[in-house]
Each structure stands twice: as C-alpha cells, then as structure tokens.
C-alpha positions as CSV (number, residue, x, y, z in Angstrom):
1,M,180.8,-3.8,18.9
2,G,183.4,-1.7,17.0
3,S,181.9,1.4,19.0
4,G,181.9,-0.2,22.2
5,N,185.2,-1.0,22.4
6,G,186.2,2.9,21.1
7,A,184.6,4.0,24.2
8,A,186.2,1.6,26.2
9,Q,189.5,2.8,25.2
10,M,188.5,6.5,25.4
11,N,187.5,6.1,29.1
12,L,191.4,4.1,29.4
13,L,192.8,6.5,27.5
14,E,190.8,9.2,29.9
15,R,192.2,7.7,33.0
16,G,195.5,7.1,32.1
17,L,195.9,10.8,31.1
18,L,194.5,11.9,34.6
19,S,196.6,9.6,36.5
20,K,199.5,10.9,35.1
21,P,201.0,14.0,36.9
22,G,200.3,17.4,35.4
23,P,202.5,20.5,35.4
24,R,203.1,21.9,38.7
25,D,200.4,24.1,39.8
26,E,200.6,27.4,40.6
27,D,198.4,27.4,43.5
28,S,200.3,24.5,45.5
29,G,202.9,24.6,47.9
30,S,206.4,24.3,46.7
31,E,207.1,20.6,45.8
32,D,211.0,20.8,45.9
33,E,210.6,22.5,49.7
34,T,209.2,21.7,52.9
35,I,206.4,23.8,54.4
36,L,207.5,24.7,58.1
37,Y,204.4,27.2,58.8
38,T,201.2,27.5,56.8
39,A,199.1,30.8,57.5
40,S,195.5,31.0,57.4
41,F,192.9,33.5,56.0
42,Q,189.7,31.2,56.1
43,E,188.5,32.3,59.7
44,M,189.0,36.2,58.6
45,E,186.8,36.5,55.7
46,D,183.7,37.6,56.7
47,N,185.4,40.2,58.8
48,F,188.0,41.4,56.3
49,V,185.4,42.0,54.0
50,K,183.3,43.9,56.6
51,Y,186.5,45.9,57.1
52,Q,187.1,46.5,53.2
53,T,183.3,47.4,52.6
54,A,183.3,50.1,55.4
55,Q,186.4,51.3,54.0
56,W,185.2,51.6,51.0
57,V,181.8,53.0,51.9
58,L,183.5,56.3,53.8
59,Y,185.6,57.0,50.8
60,S,182.6,56.7,48.8
61,L,180.4,59.3,51.1
62,L,183.5,61.7,50.7
63,L,183.4,61.7,46.9
64,I,180.1,62.3,46.9
65,L,180.2,65.3,49.1
66,A,183.3,66.6,46.8
67,W,182.9,65.5,43.4
68,G,179.6,63.1,43.5
69,F,182.0,60.1,42.0
70,G,181.2,58.3,45.2
71,L,177.8,57.6,43.9
72,F,179.4,55.2,41.3
73,M,181.7,53.6,43.8
74,L,178.4,52.6,45.7
75,L,177.0,51.4,42.9
76,Y,180.3,49.2,41.9
77,L,180.2,47.6,46.0
78,P,178.7,44.4,45.2
79,V,181.4,43.8,42.3
80,R,184.0,45.0,45.0
81,R,183.1,42.5,47.4
82,H,182.6,39.8,45.7
83,I,186.3,40.6,44.6
84,L,187.5,40.7,48.0
85,R,185.7,37.4,48.6
86,K,187.5,35.4,45.7
87,D,191.1,37.6,46.6
88,I,191.1,36.3,50.5
89,R,189.9,32.6,49.4
90,S,192.7,32.2,47.1
91,R,195.8,33.5,49.6
92,K,198.5,31.3,50.4
93,L,201.2,32.2,52.8
94,Y,203.7,29.7,54.4
95,V,207.2,29.6,55.2
96,T,210.1,27.2,53.7
97,P,213.6,26.7,55.3
98,N,215.0,29.4,52.5
99,A,212.1,32.1,51.9
100,I,208.5,33.6,52.7
101,V,206.1,32.9,49.8
102,Y,203.1,34.6,49.3
103,K,200.4,33.9,46.7
104,Y,196.9,35.2,45.8
105,R,194.7,35.2,42.8
106,K,191.9,37.6,42.3
107,P,189.5,39.1,39.6
108,V,190.6,42.4,38.1
109,P,188.2,45.4,38.7
110,F,186.1,44.3,35.9
111,P,185.8,40.6,36.7
112,C,184.8,39.6,32.8
113,F,188.6,40.8,32.0
114,G,190.2,37.7,33.9
115,V,191.9,37.6,37.0
116,L,195.3,38.8,38.3
117,K,197.8,36.2,39.7
118,K,201.1,37.4,42.1
119,E,203.4,35.1,43.6
120,K,206.0,36.9,45.8
121,H,209.1,34.9,47.3
122,V,211.0,37.0,50.2
123,L,214.6,35.1,51.1
124,L,214.8,34.5,55.0
125,P,218.5,36.4,55.2
126,S,216.7,39.3,53.8
127,V,214.3,39.6,56.6
128,A,214.7,42.0,59.4
129,D,211.5,41.9,61.3
130,V,208.1,40.8,60.9
131,V,205.6,43.7,62.2
132,I,202.0,43.4,63.2
133,E,199.9,46.2,62.7
134,Q,196.3,47.1,63.3
135,G,194.8,50.2,62.8
136,Y,191.7,52.0,64.5
137,L,189.0,50.7,61.9
138,Q,190.9,46.9,61.9
139,S,190.4,46.7,65.6
140,L,186.6,47.6,64.8
141,F,186.5,44.0,62.5
142,G,189.4,42.4,64.4
143,V,191.8,42.5,61.4
144,Y,195.6,42.5,61.9
145,S,198.1,43.3,58.7
146,I,201.6,41.8,58.6
147,R,204.6,44.0,56.8
148,I,208.0,42.2,56.4
149,E,210.9,44.6,56.8
150,N,213.9,44.2,54.7
151,E,217.7,44.0,56.3
152,G,219.9,46.5,54.9
153,V,219.3,49.7,53.4
154,R,215.8,51.0,54.9
155,R,213.5,51.7,52.6
156,P,210.1,53.5,53.2
157,P,207.2,51.1,55.0
158,S,205.0,51.2,51.5
159,D,208.3,48.9,49.7
160,D,207.9,45.8,52.4
161,V,205.5,43.2,51.7
162,Q,202.0,44.1,53.3
163,I,199.3,41.3,54.2
164,Q,196.0,42.1,55.8
165,G,193.9,39.1,57.1
166,V,196.2,36.8,58.6
167,V,194.7,34.6,61.3
168,Y,196.7,34.0,64.0
169,P,199.3,36.5,62.9
170,G,201.5,36.6,66.2
171,A,202.7,32.7,65.2
172,F,203.3,33.5,62.0
173,R,206.0,36.0,63.2
174,K,207.5,33.2,66.0
175,A,207.7,30.8,62.9
176,V,209.6,33.3,60.9
177,L,211.9,34.5,63.7
178,A,212.6,30.7,64.7
179,R,213.9,30.1,61.4
180,L,215.9,32.9,61.1
181,S,217.7,32.1,64.3
182,D,218.3,29.0,63.3
183,I,220.0,30.2,60.2
184,R,222.0,32.8,61.9
185,S,223.2,30.2,63.9
186,D,224.0,27.6,61.3
187,V,226.1,30.4,59.7
188,F,228.1,31.2,62.8
189,S,229.2,27.8,63.7
190,R,230.5,27.6,60.0
191,Q,232.4,30.6,60.8
192,V,233.6,29.5,64.1
193,S,234.9,26.3,62.1
194,V,236.4,28.2,59.5
195,T,238.4,30.2,62.0
196,E,239.1,27.1,63.7
197,D,241.1,25.3,60.8
198,A,242.8,28.4,59.6
199,P,245.4,28.4,62.7
200,S,246.2,24.4,62.1
201,L,246.7,25.0,58.3
202,R,249.3,27.3,59.2
203,I,250.9,25.3,61.5
204,G,251.2,22.1,59.5
205,H,252.8,24.4,56.5
206,S,255.4,25.7,59.4
207,S,256.4,22.1,60.6
208,A,256.9,21.0,57.3
209,S,259.1,23.4,55.9
210,W,261.4,23.0,58.2
211,M,261.6,19.2,58.2
212,S,262.0,19.3,53.9
213,P,261.5,21.5,51.1
214,S,259.8,18.8,48.8
215,K,257.1,18.7,51.7
216,S,257.2,22.7,52.0
217,L,256.2,22.5,48.5
218,R,253.1,20.0,49.2
219,H,252.0,22.5,51.4
220,D,252.1,25.3,49.4
221,S,248.8,25.2,48.0
222,F,246.8,25.6,51.4
223,L,248.3,29.3,52.0
224,P,247.0,32.3,50.4
225,S,248.1,34.0,47.7
226,G,249.9,36.8,49.9
227,E,252.2,34.4,51.7
228,L,253.0,32.5,48.5
229,M,254.1,35.9,47.2
230,I,256.2,36.6,50.3
231,L,258.2,32.9,50.3
232,Q,258.6,33.3,46.3
233,K,260.3,36.8,46.9
234,L,262.4,35.5,49.7
235,E,263.7,32.4,47.4
236,E,264.6,34.8,45.0
237,V,266.6,36.9,47.4
238,G,268.5,33.8,48.7
239,S,269.4,32.7,45.3
240,S,270.7,36.4,44.4
241,V,272.8,36.3,47.6
242,K,274.3,32.7,46.6
243,R,275.2,34.4,42.9
244,V,276.9,37.0,44.7
245,Q,279.0,35.0,47.0
246,T,280.1,32.8,44.5
247,L,281.3,35.9,42.1
248,I,283.1,37.3,45.1
249,E,284.7,33.7,45.8
250,E,286.0,34.1,41.9
251,Q,287.2,37.1,42.4
252,H,289.1,36.2,45.4
253,S,290.7,32.9,43.6
254,Q,291.2,35.3,40.5
255,A,293.4,37.9,42.7
256,S,295.4,35.1,44.5
257,Q,296.4,33.5,41.2
258,S,297.9,36.7,39.5
259,I,299.6,37.5,42.9
260,V,301.4,34.2,42.2
C-alpha cells in the first residue's frame, strides 16, 4: 500500500510539473509581441536541399580537377544533406510590430559535436528595403533569396541579412513594407501634432505676460531655455535703467538743495 501511494504521489507531482509554464522556449515566437506575418519554409525543403546539393557537387568536381580535395567533399555529401534538412526545418521567420525575427538551429559540420543556434532581430525603422533575388542555379529549382537592406550608411550586400528558401517571398516583402509605412505615418503625424502645439504655447505665453507678471512667470516653464535667457537679460537691463534713473534724480535733488 505504501509503495502504491508513493507511486500515485509521484504521478501527481509529474503532472503538476508538466502543467506549470516552463521557461521561455527559444524556438517559439515572442510571447510579449504579436506576430503580424509568419514566413514558411516547409514547402521549399526538397527544392532547397536539391539546390544546395547541386551547388556542393559542382564545387566538389572543380576541386577534384584542381587538388583532389573534392573527393572528400563527395564522401561528405550525405552528412551535408542531413544538416541542410535539419537547418531548413528549424528555420522561423516572422514580422512583429517592431522587428523582423529570424531563428534557426542546425547541426555543426560534424553533428556529433552538437548544434548551432542563432537568432537575429532586425529593427523595422532600420530597414530600407527587402530585396528578392534568384540566381541562375536557383531558378532551376525554384528557390528564392531574401536580402534585408539596412537604412543609413550603405554597406556591402554581404553585411545584410540573407535568407534562402522562403516560400512566397513577395508576400513577406509586402508585409514588411506595409508595417514600415504604418510606422512612418505614425511618426509623421506625431511631428505634425508637435509643430501645431508649439505656436499655441508661445501665443498663450505672450498674452499672459500682458495680463500680469505673476501669470507670465507661471508660463515661463513652457518656454525654451533660449527665450528664458533673453527674458532674464531684458529684466536685468530694465532694473539697471531704473537704478540709473534713481541716481540721476538724487543728484538733481542734491544740486537744487546746494543752490538754495
């Protein structure tokens, strides 16, 4: 009976641990941000592997004619195909409201030594364009490449994020550009609202200064630092002029008393 109760308690404990939310899975999407568009790679798996195999065989034949090293590359071909399939099955590419996220996980050149995990985040405001490319060998297998160009200082294409084997790359490009247009329109509307609010604050300050000095002091906090400095200088000049006037009046009064 004791062993049966112990086994039942262990089963309950295991169920409770499995039902609790575990740590954030690296292969899953972002939990905090919504996913606007998700690209697919599954339908392109066979064509992608064939394209990479043909490219590998061509390089191997060239190296056989040159140094003979291509023979080892041909022997390595089954391992290469296994790595390619693991790679494209693990790829995840999606668009969030703020970034483009690309994740993949593939074995190292010798799979017995583990896997390589990589995750890239490209902020949408830094994206200039999404370029769809297809070479001659890629066109034979229907494989497309996506290159994400960065905005600002132009760098060589090799520094851009390049992804091969995306199904419907045009739809992915449209999703990215649509989100970019939304972000830029929001920024433009904010700039317009700020420029419209600035003159109203200045007009309110000028009208308040004509009404009473106490109210104008309240509105000084809304002025830029440069205008505040100018107002302070004007007040100092006015106080100095008043002092000069009082000194002149005192001198005139003293001179009139001495004459009398």
